[in-house]
C-alpha positions in Angstrom: -56.9 22.2 13.4 -56.0 19.8 10.6 -52.4 19.2 9.6 -51.7 17.7 6.1 -48.3 16.1 5.6 -46.9 15.8 2.2 -43.5 15.0 0.6 -41.8 17.8 -1.2 -38.9 17.1 -3.5 -36.3 19.8 -3.5 -33.9 19.8 -6.4 -30.4 20.9 -5.4 -29.0 24.0 -7.2 -25.9 22.0 -8.0 -24.8 18.4 -7.5 -21.3 18.8 -6.3 -18.3 21.2 -6.2 -17.3 23.0 -9.3 -13.9 21.3 -9.6 -15.6 17.9 -9.4 -18.3 19.0 -11.9 -15.6 20.0 -14.3 -14.5 16.3 -14.3 -17.8 14.4 -14.3 -20.4 16.9 -15.5 -22.6 19.3 -13.5 -25.7 17.0 -13.8 -24.1 14.1 -11.9 -23.9 13.6 -8.2 -20.3 12.8 -7.0 -19.4 10.1 -4.6 -17.8 10.9 -1.3 -14.6 9.3 -2.6 -14.4 11.8 -5.5 -15.2 14.8 -3.3 -12.6 13.8 -0.8 -9.9 13.0 -3.3 -9.9 14.9 -6.6 -7.8 18.0 -7.1 -6.9 18.4 -3.4 -3.1 18.4 -4.1 -1.6 21.8 -3.6 -0.4 22.9 -7.0 -0.5 26.7 -7.1 1.1 29.6 -5.2 3.9 27.6 -3.8 6.0 28.9 -0.8 9.8 28.7 -0.9 11.6 25.7 -2.2 12.8 23.3 0.5 16.4 24.0 1.5 17.1 20.3 1.6 16.0 19.9 -2.1 16.1 23.3 -3.8 15.6 21.7 -7.3 12.0 20.9 -6.5 9.0 22.6 -5.1 7.6 21.2 -1.8 4.8 19.5 -3.9 6.4 18.6 -7.2 5.3 16.2 -9.9 8.8 15.9 -11.2 10.1 14.0 -8.2 9.5 10.8 -10.3 10.5 9.8 -13.8 6.9 8.7 -14.4 4.8 11.4 -16.1 1.0 11.7 -16.2 -1.3 14.3 -17.9 -3.6 13.9 -14.9 -2.2 12.4 -11.7 -5.8 11.8 -10.6 -6.2 9.1 -13.2 -4.4 6.9 -10.6 -7.7 6.4 -8.7 -8.3 3.7 -6.1 -10.8 1.1 -7.4 -11.7 0.4 -3.7 -12.7 4.1 -3.5 -10.9 4.5 -0.1 -11.1 7.8 1.6 -10.6 8.1 5.3 -14.1 7.1 6.2 -14.4 4.0 4.0 -10.8 3.0 4.7 -11.2 3.0 8.5 -14.6 1.2 8.2 -13.1 -1.5 6.1 -10.1 -2.0 8.3 -12.2 -2.0 11.4 -14.2 -5.0 10.0 -10.9 -6.8 9.2 -9.5 -6.1 12.7 -12.6 -7.5 14.3 -12.1 -10.7 12.4 -8.4 -10.8 13.3 -9.2 -10.2 17.0 -11.8 -13.0 16.9 -9.2 -15.4 15.3 -6.6 -14.6 18.0 -9.1 -14.9 20.8 -10.2 -18.3 19.3 -6.6 -19.6 19.2 -5.8 -18.3 22.7 -9.0 -19.4 24.4 -8.8 -23.0 23.1 -5.1 -23.3 23.7 -4.3 -24.0 20.0 -0.9 -22.3 20.3 0.2 -24.6 23.2 -1.1 -27.7 21.4 0.4 -26.8 18.0 2.9 -29.3 16.7 6.3 -28.4 18.1 8.2 -28.7 14.8 5.6 -26.6 12.9 5.6 -24.0 15.7 9.4 -23.7 15.5 9.2 -23.3 11.7 6.4 -20.7 12.0 8.3 -18.7 14.6 11.6 -18.7 12.7 10.0 -17.7 9.4 7.1 -15.3 10.3 8.2 -13.3 13.3 11.3 -11.7 11.7 9.0 -10.5 8.9 7.7 -7.8 11.3 10.8 -5.9 10.5 10.0 -6.1 6.8 6.5 -4.8 7.5 8.0 -1.9 9.5 10.2 -0.9 6.5 7.1 -1.1 4.4 5.3 1.3 6.8 8.2 3.8 6.4 8.1 3.4 2.6 4.3 4.0 2.5 4.8 7.3 4.5 7.6 8.3 2.1 5.5 7.7 -1.0 2.8 9.8 0.6 5.2 12.6 1.4 6.9 12.9 -1.9 4.2 11.7 -4.3 1.9 13.9 -6.2 -1.9 13.7 -6.4 -4.2 12.9 -3.6 -5.6 9.9 -5.5 -2.4 8.0 -5.0 -0.7 9.6 -2.0 -3.6 9.0 0.4 -3.8 5.3 -0.7 0.0 5.0 -0.1 -0.4 6.3 3.4 -3.2 3.8 4.1 -0.9 1.1 2.7 1.8 2.1 5.0 -0.5 2.1 8.1 -1.7 -1.4 7.1 1.9 -2.6 7.1 2.3 -1.2 10.6 -0.7 -3.3 11.7 0.8 -6.3 10.0 4.0 -5.8 12.0 2.0 -5.7 15.2 0.1 -8.9 14.2 3.3 -10.7 13.5 4.6 -9.7 16.9 1.4 -10.9 18.5 1.8 -14.2 16.6 5.2 -14.6 18.2 3.7 -14.0 21.7 0.8 -16.4 21.0 2.9 -19.3 19.7 5.8 -18.5 22.0 6.7 -15.7 24.4 8.6 -12.5 24.6 11.9 -14.3 24.2 10.8 -15.5 20.8 10.2 -11.9 19.7 13.7 -10.9 20.9 15.2 -14.0 19.1 13.5 -12.9 15.9 15.1 -9.5 16.1 18.5 -11.2 16.7 17.9 -13.4 13.7 17.0 -10.4 11.5 20.2 -8.7 12.5 22.6 -11.6 12.5 21.5 -14.8 10.8 22.8 -15.2 7.2 19.6 -16.3 5.6 17.9 -12.9 6.5 20.7 -10.6 5.5 19.9 -10.3 1.8 16.3 -9.4 2.6 17.4 -7.0 5.3 19.8 -5.3 2.8 16.9 -5.0 0.3 14.6 -3.4 2.8 17.3 -0.9 3.9 18.0 -0.1 0.2 14.3 0.7 -0.4 14.4 3.2 2.4 16.7 5.5 0.4 15.1 5.3 -3.1 14.7 8.8 -4.3 12.1 8.3 -7.0 8.8 7.7 -5.1 7.2 5.7 -8.0 10.2 3.5 -8.2 9.7 2.9 -4.5 6.0 2.1 -5.3 7.2 -0.6 -7.7 10.0 -2.0 -5.4 7.7 -2.2 -2.3 4.2 -2.7 -3.5 4.8 -4.7 -6.6 8.0 -6.6 -6.3 8.6 -7.1 -2.6 5.0 -7.5 -1.4 4.0 -9.3 -4.6 6.5 -12.1 -4.0 6.9 -12.1 -0.3 3.2 -12.3 0.5 2.7 -15.0 -2.0 5.4 -17.0 -0.4 4.6 -16.3 3.2 0.8 -16.4 3.2 0.1 -18.9 0.5 3.0 -21.3 0.1 4.4 -21.5 3.6 0.9 -21.2 5.1 -0.4 -24.1 3.1 2.6 -26.2 4.0 2.1 -25.6 7.7 -1.6 -26.2 7.3 -1.0 -29.6 5.7 1.5 -30.5 8.4 -0.1 -29.4 11.6 -3.5 -27.8 11.0 -4.9 -24.3 10.5 -3.6 -22.4 13.6 -1.2 -20.3 11.7 -3.8 -19.7 9.0 -6.0 -18.1 11.7 -3.2 -16.0 13.0 -2.3 -14.7 9.5 -5.8 -14.2 8.0 -5.5 -10.4 8.1 -2.4 -10.5 5.9 -4.0 -12.9 3.4 -7.1 -10.9 3.0 -5.2 -7.6 3.1 -2.9 -8.6 0.2 -5.9 -9.6 -2.0 -7.5 -6.3 -1.3 -4.4 -4.1 -1.7 -3.4 -5.9 -5.0 -6.5 -4.4 -6.7 -5.2 -0.9 -6.1 -1.6 -1.7 -6.9 -2.5 -3.4 -10.2 -4.8 -0.5 -11.2 -2.1 2.1 -10.6 0.4 0.1 -12.6 -2.0 -0.5 -15.5 -2.9 3.2 -15.8 0.7 4.5 -15.5 1.9 2.0 -18.1 -0.8 2.9 -20.5 -0.1 6.6 -20.2 2.8 6.7 -22.6 5.6 4.4 -23.9 8.3 6.1 -21.7 6.3 5.2 -18.5 6.0 1.6 -19.6 9.7 1.3 -20.4 10.7 2.8 -17.0 8.2 0.6 -15.1 9.7 -2.5 -16.9 13.2 -1.4 -16.0 12.3 -1.0 -12.3 10.4 -4.3 -12.3 13.3 -6.2 -13.7 15.7 -4.8 -11.2 13.7 -5.1 -8.0 12.0 -8.3 -8.9 15.4 -10.0 -9.4 16.7 -8.7 -6.1 13.6 -9.9 -4.2 13.9 -13.4 -5.7 17.5 -13.6 -4.6 16.5 -12.4 -1.1 13.6 -14.8 -0.7 15.4 -18.0 -1.9 17.2 -18.8 1.4 14.0 -18.1 3.4 11.9 -20.4 1.1 14.4 -23.1 1.6 14.4 -22.6 5.4 10.6 -22.9 5.6 9.9 -25.4 2.8 13.1 -27.3 2.3 13.5 -29.0 -1.1 10.2 -27.5 -2.3 11.4 -23.9 -1.7 12.5 -23.2 -5.3 9.3 -24.7 -6.7 7.2 -22.6 -4.4 9.1 -19.4 -5.5 8.4 -20.4 -9.1 4.7 -20.6 -8.4 4.7 -17.3 -6.6 6.6 -15.7 -9.5 4.1 -17.1 -12.0 1.2 -15.6 -10.1 2.9 -12.2 -10.2 3.6 -12.6 -13.9 -0.2 -13.1 -14.4 -1.0 -9.9 -12.5 1.6 -7.9 -14.5 0.3 -9.2 -17.8 -3.2 -8.0 -16.9 -1.6 -4.6 -16.2 0.0 -4.6 -19.6 3.5 -5.3 -18.4 5.8 -8.2 -19.3 7.3 -10.4 -16.7 
């Protein structure tokens, strides 16, 4: 008996789901990101209004002053859905674990310059409380936001911040011990240079408009804090005592560059939607940016001394450049 093998090309009857085809055309194959994101937000046949907020539906686009004809225009340029997000973060975590293992196995924490170690512990470890607040804010944006394109990315952002809080805690244990972590909590609660930032974080936890929270947390606070902590302070410690802290904070540095692509894309699309959006975004930016600058000034001076104000100016200029590309004035 002879068996002949041949390749048969089978054309699918349709390329994707109907609601995706309505957006991109029936003759195009959709990406996994589009199929796992578009039009998944519940928007019809609502149940009862929540008793704790009877003015809104459970899923309600009017929870923010920002308006969009299509909330799915706020797509993630990284095309993160659960699969791609977890794969990306797994690779970043492998790198971070290797960095911590390198520092610990070679005793770089113990041999690190004592003055630089003290500066790093006093500045970085209390920031784990800021990251915890950002985790809560990411969950809030996901809960009250509208449109899976942005809400799923907000949840990923919040989970990343929880990881950052854990890495900062581990940094305290690597450069010091458990007592250093306890001391960082006491500093966060009591030392005067931290109280303006602590007040700011606590105020963001009760922002009602979820897109204002997006601006306050992801644009103003992260945009300025990460530039200060993981560029300016990191470079100063690197020049003074070597790259140990840079290894222990590589995750934060790479994460901020990655997440900024999504944050900037959302701001650009929302601002271009209509003049009212742009005006509201400018108003929120002006308010929260000013508060963040005030909150970071004593911390910049603590970590960088006389160069603190100049470092904040450089950080502010970099945020200005990002906002200009998104069509927003400084």
